[in-house]
LUMBA-730008 format. One record per residue: x, z, y of N, C-alpha, C in turn; residue in three letters. Coordinates in steps of 0.05 Angstrom, whole numbers, plus 5000, padded with zeros to 4 digits. Example, Ala and Ser with C-alpha at 12.3 -4.5 7.8 and 13.67 -1.06 7.14 Angstrom:
BEGIN
526451564886524651564910526451564934ALA
525751424955527351434979525851575001SER
***
This chain:
BEGIN
448253873670445654003671443553783676MET
441453793660439253593663437153703682ASN
436353533701434153603719431553513706GLU
429653703704427053633694425253573718ILE
423953343717422053263738419353283726ILE
417653443738414853483728413053303744VAL
412153083731410452883744407752883731CYS
405753013744403153043732403453233708GLY
402753143685403053303660405453223644ARG
407153053655409452953640412053073651ILE
413753163633416453253640418353033635SER
419952963656421852743654424652853658ILE
426452783641429252863644430652643660VAL
431652713683432852513701435252363687SER
436752503671439052373658438152163638SER
435752193626434751993608433951733623GLU
432751773647432151533663434651393673LEU
436651553680439251443689440451273666GLU
440351383642441551233619440050963615ALA
437450963617435950713614436650523636ILE
436850613661437650433683440450313678LEU
442250473668444950383664445250173641LEU
443150143625443049933605442649653618GLU
441649653642441149393656443849273663HIS
444149013657446748893662447648873691PRO
445848893710446548883738446949153751ASP
446249373737446449643749449049773740ILE
450749853760453349973754453350273757THR
451450383772451250673775448250743781ALA
447450983772444751063776444551363778ALA
442751453796442151733799439151763803ALA
437951953789435051993791434552283799VAL
432752313819431952573829428952593829ILE
427952843831425052883834424452923864GLY
422552763874421652793902418852903902ALA
418253073922415553193923413452973926PRO
411153013912408952833912406352993913SER
404652933933402153073935400353013911GLU
400452773901398852693878399852793851GLN
402552783847403652843821405253103819TRP
405653233841407453463841410353373848GLY
411353203830413953073835413752783825GLN
415452613836415652343826418652273825THR
419452133804422252053802423051843823PRO
425351883835426451683854429251613843ILE
429751353840432351263830433951133852ALA
436551193852438451073869440350913851PHE
440550653855442250493838444250333854VAL
446550273841448450093852448249843835GLU
447849613848447449363835449849183839VAL
450649043817452848853819452048593805TRP
452448373818452148113805449447983808GLY
447648103823445047973826444148003855SER
443747773869442747793896439747813897ILE
438447773875435447773874434348033862SER
436048223855435148473843433448633863PHE
431348763853429548903871428649173858SER
427349333874426249583864424249523842ALA
422649313846420749243826422149163799GLU
424349033801425848953777426849203762ALA
427749403777428649653764426349793751ALA
424049803765421649933754420749793729THR
420649533730419749373707421649423683ASP
424249433689426249473668425849743654TRP
425549953670425050223659422450233643VAL
420350133655417750133641417849983614ASN
419249763613419449603588421049763568ALA
423249893576424850053558423350293548LYS
421850423566420250653557418150573537LEU
416950333541414950233523416150183495GLY
418650083495420050043469420450303455GLU
421150513469421650773457419150893444GLN
416850843457414350953446413650833419GLU
414750603413414050463388416150523366HIS
418050693371420050763351418950933329LEU
***
């Protein structure tokens, strides 16, 4: 079952974000949930298991997803 996260006017399927995160070579597991947000209604929160990188950060995961989503917009 896919969880739909409604963030502002955008509907996000959590399993799609998880799939993008799992494309990263250092991420071995990922789960995305919607968390309440006063500004957006909900905001996606990702939990990841990282392997092989001591310098991996939340910013790195965010940058990875944003870059991948940008690539999809140009298909």
